[in-house]
N, C-alpha and C positions, 0 to 999 in steps of 0.2 A: 895335513890331511886335506883331500878334495872335497868331500863332499860330505854333511852330516844326515843322518836323522834326527826329525825334530818331533818328539814325540809330547802333543798339547795337553798338557791336565788344568786346564785354565781355571779349574773349580778349585782350586787347591795351591795353585801358584800366581804368584802377581806375577806382570810385567814389566820391570822397569826398563825402557826405552825412551829414546828421543820421540818426544810426540805433541799433540797440539790440542788444546781445547777450550770450547766455551761455553757459556749458560748461560740461559733466558735471566736477563736482569729481573725481570716481574718472573717471579717463583708460581704466581698466578695465572698465566698464563702458555699454553701449550704453543709451542712451534710448532712449522707445520711442511719444515723441511732441515735439513744439517746445519748447525752454525758454521756460518761462515769459514772458518779455519778445517774445520774436518771439511765441509765439501768442497774445497779446494784440494784436500788431501785425495779423494775420492775421486776427483775429474784431473789429474794429474795422474794418478796410475792408472785409473780403468776408464775414464770417460761414458760411464754408461751407468746408469740411475742403480743406488742400493737402496733398496726398501727404508724408509724410516720409521723409527719409534721416537714416538711423541711425548714419552713417559716418563721419562730421563731428568733428573737434576744437573749433570752437565753429560759431558760429551767429549773421548779422549778418541781420539788414531795416531796408532803405533805405524810400525814397519817391521819386521821382524827378520830374520836372515835370510828370509826365502824374498824378500821383498812382496811378500804378504801382507794385505792391509787389512787392523785390526782393529776395530771399532766397539772402545767399551762406552758404552753406555749405562750412567751411574747410576741409582735407586736407590728407594728409602728404604731405612734398615729393614725398616717391616712388613715392606713386600712381599707378596708369595712369588717366587722365585717361577716355580713351577706354570701359574697362571700370565706370567711377560711370558715365559716361553712359549705359552700356545697364543700368548696374544701375537707373537712375531709372527710363529707360524701364520695365522689368519691372513697376517697383514701381507705376507711374500706372497701365499695362495691368492691374495685377492689380486698380485700385482703380475700374477699369472707367470710364479716361480713353483716349481715342484719340490716337494718339500717330503721328508722321509723323518722318521722317529728312531732313534737308534739308544737304548740303557746302554749303559756300560757297567763297568767295574775296575775301581783303584782301589789297588792295596796301598796303604798305609803303611811300611815297614816300623814306622815310629812305638803302632798299638798293636800291631798284628790284625789290623781289621779292615774286612772290605768294604767300600762304601760304593752304593750302587749312584749314577749320575745319568741323567738322559742330556744325549746332544740331537741338535735336529741338523736338517742338511738340507738347503734347499740350492737348484741351480737352473739357470735359462741362458739357452743359446739364443746370443743374437743376430748369427750369421752360421756360414758353414764354415768358419776358421778358429771364430772366437765364443767360447761359453763362459759366466760367472757359475762362481760357488761361491756358499757360505755354507760355513761353519757356528753355530749359533747353544750359546749355551750359560747357562748362571757362574759366574765365574766372582773373582776378589780382588778388585783391580786397587792396589794402594790402601788395602785395607777397609773398600767401601765394598757392598756389593751391586754386580753388574752384573748386566745382559753384555757377554762378547762376540762379537763376531768378524769371525775369521773369513777374508774374504780374498780368491785366489782365480787364477785366469784357468780354464780348461779346453784343450782340445776335444771338438763334438767327433767323437767317433762310436761305433758300434760296440757296447759296452759287452756283448759280449762273444767277440771276436781279440783273440791278438795282435797287438797292434806295430802287425809286419811290415807296412808301407808306410807309416809315420816314422819307425826309428831309420829307413832306409833314407827316406826323404831328406832327415833332419841329420843322420848322424851320418849315413853312405855304408850303413853294416847292416849284418844280416844276425842275431841273434839266437839261440834256441830257444823254441815257444813254449809254453806252460800250459796246456788248458786242459781244462774240467767242464765238465756241462754246467754244475753248482756256481766257477766260477766267474765273476763281475770286475771289467777293465776299469779303472778311473786314470785316466791318463793327463799330464799336465807337462807342459813344457819349461824347464827354468834355463834362470843365464847364472851362472858361476859370477859373483862380487867381487873377486880376484880377480879371476883370467878374463871375463864377457865370455866365455865358451858355452856354449848351448847345451844341455841335459834335459833329459827325459827322466819322469818320475813317474813311475806307475805301483798304483796301490790293487792289488787282484784280493778281493772281498771274500770273502767266506770262504778265505784258507787257513788252512790250521799250522801250526809248527813242525806236523808231519810231512806238510806239505814243502816247507824248507828244505827239508833233508832230498826230498824227492826232486827236488830242482838244484842241490847242489851232485847230486847223482846224475845226472842231466849232461849239465854245465861239465862234468869230469868223464863224460861220457864222449862229451864233442870235442874235447881237448884242452880244457880251460885246467889253466892251474889255481890252485884252489888257495886264499888264503884267510884261513879260521882267524877268529878275536875272539877275546874276551867282555868289548866292549860291547852293550847292548845301546848306544847311542850310532854306530859307527857301521854294526853290522859285520857283515863276512867281505872280503873282497874275489873274486873270479879273473883272472884275465887270459886273453886270447896266447897263440902261443906267437905270434907276431908285436904283440904290445904293443896293438893300435888303439885296442878299448877293455874298459873295465868296470862289470856290473857288481856295483853292491847292491848285497842284498840281506833281509834280515825280518824274520817274523815279529810282528809286532801286535798284539793281545790287543783287543778292542776296533785294532784298523785291518790286519789283512798284513801280507807278504809285500812288503815293500822294494821297490826294487829302483836303484838309480845308474843312471846307464849314459856313459860320458865314455868320448875321445880320449885317447894316452898322449 
């Protein structure tokens, strides 16, 4: 299977990946920048500054399956995580990042209970071709309370317009658009770690499950072959009649309608 959806619920799930960490030898001394090992990973992957949170006990850095960098700031167990999130939000704003707060709901099938938790999003455009996005939330890293910061690159575009030009430029194709006044498009370009092929990932925020069904109908009317699955991770597949490209699509509660677009 070529692509997978990654639903990140770091509030409840620890991420066990290859990583690095460093802590200050003097626990009473606050660092002024990311520890060297973590800073090296930031520079190797982005070469741009990511706002530093200086009140953690230890710092870890991991790469996820999409080569997004995840920073884990280990907190004291008595720390108020909501205060930490608000504090880091202020740090980002003071560094000229645009920040938004979203409250999400996680359903725990073990006890059939819904849990509400806050996620903050920050983004900053460095030039016409590159922006950095941060998603940060209270997490649990290897049993410790943590501030988890997920970093990813994105392509600055008009978020109110379907990205026709970008899809054409990167993949050389045109796919059916899906536009509504309330839709907002978050677009990033990725590289398949197994094939080195470029693909495009689009999240349509403010979309619903009904919009997933509506887009399926749009694709069918455009002549795409639809392969539906019961897999909540991969979603469904739409392939054009010439078998030149594929669109993976899936509504993900809390995120929106997610699309992976890639050439075959």
